N, C-alpha and C positions, 0 to 999 in steps of 0.2 A: 207389612212386607217382611219377608224372611230372607236375610242376606246369606247366612251360612250357619251351620251348627250341627249338633248331633243330639239325638234324643229318642223319644218314644211317645206313646199316647196313654192316657187313662180316661175313664169316664166319670162324669158327675151326673147323678140322677135328679131330675126335677119334674115332679108331677107326672110320673109314668114315662118320661122320656129320659134318655141318657145322652148328654152332650159329650162328645169325644174331644179331649184336650190334647193338643200336640205339644210335647215338651221339647225344648231345645237345650242341648248340653253345650254351654258356651265356655270356651277357654280363652281363645285368642281371636275369635271372630265376632263380628257384629251380627246380632240376631234378636228377634223378639218372640215372645210367647204368642202362639196363634191358636185360637179356639175355633174348632170346626166340627160340623157334622152332628148327626144324631142317628142312632141305630139301636135295634133291639138285640141284646146278647146277654148271656149269663155273665155274672160278675167274674172278671178276670183278676189276676194277682194284684195289679195296680189298684183296681177298684177296691179290693179287700184291704189293701194297705191304707188307702184313703179313708175307708170306713173306720179302721182301727185308729188311725191318726186323729180323726175328728172325735171319736169316742174318748180318747185321752184328753183332748181339749175340753170336751163337755164335762168331764169329771173335774177338771181344774176350775170350771166355772161355778162349782159348788152345788147350789140348789137344783134338784131334779127338773124343776119347771123351766130352767134355762137351757137344758140339753138340746131339745129340738130346735128352739130358735137359734142357738149358736151354730148347730149343724147347717141350718138353712142359710144363715148369714154367710158362712164360709163358702157354701155352694154358690150363693149369689155372686160373691166376689170372683169366683172362678168361671162362671158362665159368661158367654160373650155378651157384649153390650157396651155402648159408649159411656153410660153413666153408671156408677156403682154407689149412688146414694140409696137411701132406704126405699123410696117410692118406686123407682124403676126396677130395683132388684125384686121387690114384692110382686110386681107385674110379671116378671119372668118366672118366678118360682111358683106362683099360684094365679094364673090368668083368670080362673073362674071365681076366686075368692081373694081378690087383691087387698081389700080393706082389712080383712082379718090378718093376713100375712103382714101387711104394713104395720099394724098395731103390735104384733108379736116382735118383729125385728126392731121397731123403734124402742120398745120397752127394754129389750136386751141391750141395745147400744147406748141409749140415753139415760136410763134410770136404774137398771139392775146393778147392785153393788158388788160385782165380782172384782177380783184383784188382778190388775194388769201385769204386775211383776210376776205373780204366780203363773199366769197364762204364758207369758214369754219364757219363763223357766221351763214349762212343759214343752214348748216349741223347741227350745234349745236341746233338751234331753233327747228328743226324737231326731232332730236334724243333724246335730253336731257329729254323732258317730258316723253317719253316712258321709259327711264332708271329710272326716279324717281317714276314710278308707283310701283316699287318693293323696294323702299327705297330711302332716301335722299342721296345727294352727301356727301361723307365722306373724300375724299382726292383729292388734286391736286398733280399730279405726274410729276416731272421733270426728264427727261432722255435724252440720246443722243444715236444715232445708227450710225454705219459705213457701208459704201458700198465700198468693195474692187474694185480698178480700175487699169487698165494698162495705161501707158503713163502719160502725164503731162498736157494735154490740157483741160480736163473736169474741170468745174468751182470748185474751192475749193480743188482740189485734192492735197495731200501732204503726206509726210511720217509722220504718226501720229498713235496714238493707235486706233485700230479697234476692237470693241467688238466682231464682228462676227468671227474674226480670233483669238482673244485673245492675240494679240501681236501688236507691231508697224509694220505698212506696208503702202503701197501706197493706199490711200482711201479718200473718201469724208466722212464728218460727219455732222449730222444735230441734232439740239436741238428741243425737243418738250415739250409741256405742255399738259397733259391729265387730264380730269375730270373723277372722278370715284365714283361709288356707291360700295357696297360690292360685287355686282354681275357682273357689267359691267364697262367698261371704254372706253373713246373716246378721241383721240387727238384733241385738239381745237386750237393749234398753232404749227407752224412748220417753222424753219429757218435754212438755211445752215450756218455752222460755216466756216467762211472765215479766214484761217490762216494769220498771220501777214505778212508772206513772199508774199502772194498774195496782200494784201492791200498796200504794198510798191512798187508794180509793176503796174503802171497806164495803161500801154499798154496791159498787160495781162488781166487786169480787163475789159478794153474796149472791147477786142476781145470776152470775155465771156459774155458781156452784163450786167456786174455788175452795178447797179445804182450808180451814182456819190455820192449820199448821204450815201452810205454804208461805214462805217469806221470799223476799227478793234474793235471787242468786244470779250472778253473771253466768254466761254460757260456759266459761272454763270451770266455774264452781260446780255447775250441773254435771259437766263431764267428769270431774274428779269424783263426785259422789257416785256416778255410775260405775266408774273404774273400781272404787273401793267395794261396792256391792258385788261386782263380778269376782273380785279377789276373795271375798267372804264366801261366795258360792263355789269357789275353787274351779272356776272356768279356766281351761288351759290358756296359759299366758303367751302373748305375742309381743312384738315390738309395737309401741304406741305410735300411731301415725296421726298427724293433724296438720291443718293448714296454718297460715300465719295468724289467723284470727285467734288461735289458741297458743301457738308457739312463740309469739312475740312477748308473751307474759313470762317474766322471770319466775314469778311465784308458781305458775303452772308447771314449768319445767322442773323447778326445785322440788315440788310436791311429787312428781313422777319419780325423781331420783330417790327421794325419801321412802317411796313405796318399793324401791329396788326394781323399778321397771326401766328398761331401755327405751329410747325414743328416737324417732326421726321426725322433726317437726319444722314446718315452714317458719321463716322469720322475714322481717321487712328489710329493705336495703339500707335503712339508716341505723340498724342495730349495730352497737359498738362492740369491738373485740380487741384483744391484744394480738399483735402480729405474731406469727409463729416464732417460738423461742423467747417471747417477751411476757412480762407479767407486771403487776403493780410494784412500786418500790416497797421494800420491806418497812416494817415499823421502825422508826428511828430510836436510837438509844435514849434513855431518860437523861436529861441534863440535871446536874445537881442543883437543888434549891429551886426547881421550877414546878413544883406540885406533882400531881399524879402522872405516872409514866404514860406516854401515848400508846394507844392500842390499835388504831386503825391504819389500814394501808394508805400509801401516799402516792401522789402524782405531783409533777411539776410542769413548768412550761415546755420543757424539752422531752418529757416522758408522758405521752398521752395515748389513749387508745384511738383507733380509727374505725370508720364505718365499714361494714362488710363490702359495700360497693367500692369504696376506695381500695380495699385490700384486693378485690377481684380485678380491678382495672390495672393494678400494679403487678399482677402475676406474669411471669415470663411465658412466652408462647409454648414452651415445652411442658408447662403445667396442665395444658388442656388436652383432653383425650376424647375422641369420638366413641360413644358407647351406645349400643343398642340394648333396650331393656325388655321389650316384648313385641310380639307379632301384632300388627294392626290389621285392619280389614283388607288392605292391599299389600302392605310391605312392613318390614320391621321398623318400629319407631326408634329413631336415632337422634342424638344431639351431642353437643360438646359439654364436657363437665370437667371440673377440677375439685379437688378436696385437699384441705390443709388442716393441721391441728392448731387450734386456737383456744384462748381462754375468754369466755364472755366477760364484759367489762361493766355491765349495767350497775351503776352506783356501788361499785366495789370499794370506793373510798370510805364507805360506811361499814366495811367488813374488816375482820381481823385476819382472815385467811383468803387467798385468791380462789376464784372458782376453779374447779378441776378442768383440765384440758378436754375439749370435745372436737368432733369433726365439724368443720364447716364445708358443706357441699354446695357447689355453685353450678348453675346451668347458664350457658351462654351460647345460644344457637348461632350458627355461622352468619345467617342473614340479618341478625339483630345488631344494632349499634352498641349495645351494652348488655350485661347479664340480665336475665329475666327472672330467675328464681334462686332462693337461698334457703338452706336448711341447716339446723344444728342437730347433731346426733351424738348420743352416748354409746354407740356401738363400739366394740373393742378396737384398740389402736391398730391391730393387724388386719382389720376388715379391708377387703379390696375395694377399689373404686367401683367396679362393676356391681359388687354386692350392695354397696351403699346406694347406687342409682336404682337398682332393681327394687329394693325395699322402699326407698323414698318415693318412687313413682307408683307404688302399689296402691296408693290411696284412690286411684282411678276406679277401682272395683266398686266402691260404695256409690260412685256416681251412676254406674250401670244399675245398681240395685234401686236407687231412687227413680231412675228412668222407668224401670219396669213396674215398680210399686205405684208410681203415679199414672203412667199411661195404660197399663194393663189391669191393675188391681184397684184403681180408684182411691189411692191414698189421700188425695186432696179433694175428694168428692163429698165428704161429709157436710151436710147442710145445717146441722144443729149449731148452737152457740155455746154450749156448756163445756165445762172442764172434763166431766166424766165421759161424755159422748166423744169428744175429740180424741181422748186417749183410748177408749174402747174400740173405736173404728180403726185407729192406727194399729192397735194390737192385733185385731183380727185380719187386717191386711197383711201384716207381717206373718201371721200364722198361715194364711193361704200361700204366701210366697215361700214360707219354709217348706211346705210340702213339695212345691215345685223344685226347690233346691235339693231336697233329699232324693227325689226321683232322678234328677240329672246325675247325681253322684253314684247312683246304683249301676251306671253303665260306664264302660271303659271309654277313653277318648276316641277310640277308633270305631265306636258304634255308629251305625248308619241311621239317619232319621227317615221316617216315612213322610209321605206327602199326600194328604187326604184333602179332597175338595168338596166335602159334604156341607150342606147348609146347617146353620145353627137354629135352635128353636127360637121363634119370635114372640114378641109381646102381642097382646090383643090389637087388632087393627085400629080401634078407636081410642087406644091409650095415648094420653098426652101428659107428660110430667108437668108439675107446677113450674111456672116461669117460662115455659116454652112459648114461642109466638103462636098466636091463634091462626088457624088456617084461613086463607083468603076465601071470601064468599064468591060463589059462581053465579052468573046471571041466570 
């Protein structure tokens, strides 16, 4: 279903047919990628750009034998179809020689030793300049996403929180870093989170093809590694955005500050801070004859930090302002916010210097009985409330990316169990998505989208993917 948007079309060729792809340029409206139609025509500018883009990706794959399978895999992801695993893609790409195509695609994604980081770097080099035509990079967005799984053999699967289900369940989880302008975003790093129970089982890791050098890392540790790699590659820097799963960690926030990166990160309601204008008691003077002088900050019964929830509930009504931050599907999204300057207090009694002041941003919708969200931010002291809200709320854009990557490009459809295949499939999904992002950014926000109702090429009538229910017998 297409709600609203702006865009254009390009074609992808599959076995003598060309599937016409409708692109939607989405800024503030809800819409989805729609694949429609087939027609015979000479290659247009978009098709030539697509061919050049895929050729660049093929070069990043290294060995020449991988070029054609890689091009086919990306085409398969962009062609219409409910499933984007290897078998149904092979049936769409080569209906008359499905077995051979299946072997080719499977070898590329499950076995071929090309480098995911180099492939994503090639995607970024092509897509980011198109994104920056409409404005500079404003944010680096850290997030993770889950893939519900049955069984226990798929690499990294464990009982853990799954955002797609909103609860603890059997799933895989991956951490990503995305680069974002105000209008577009693109994942530039992707890594499976390997639970500690997996890292402690060498035989299980070997069976799943986990590289020997991979050790247990928390999700914030993975995110920091991705950030450091992005800085080494001189990716244009933005404000780091992350939810409370990352922002609640003092070590994570401190590491960002040490990297000289600004952030707006979520925190939990029980996080402690010093009220505006307050800080820990200074180090007391050394008393004669009492040993080494004290070095750590002090607290006492009358001088204690409070939770951010307590602070929010104690703010006067004048502190709360209604702010609109972006246009939704039907109206401007609005809520009540307050922002105050505070000092984080987590275990500062073990420090010799207080934490620097930061912004505490709080959201309290009118219909709610208490505040619902909290953020800490190292943006400058003169930053306006509206600017804080706008950048803090910008993390929504990665949720849109994941929705498209999963629903339209099959990010969660890979059926293999190994480490290499999991990452290769995700990398190629991001590569296909990158081309869509670059095409959207080639058009101005006022460009008008076309509406084509042609049918897409179909799979052979007798094709039935593995695992699908058997057809009922007729009398």
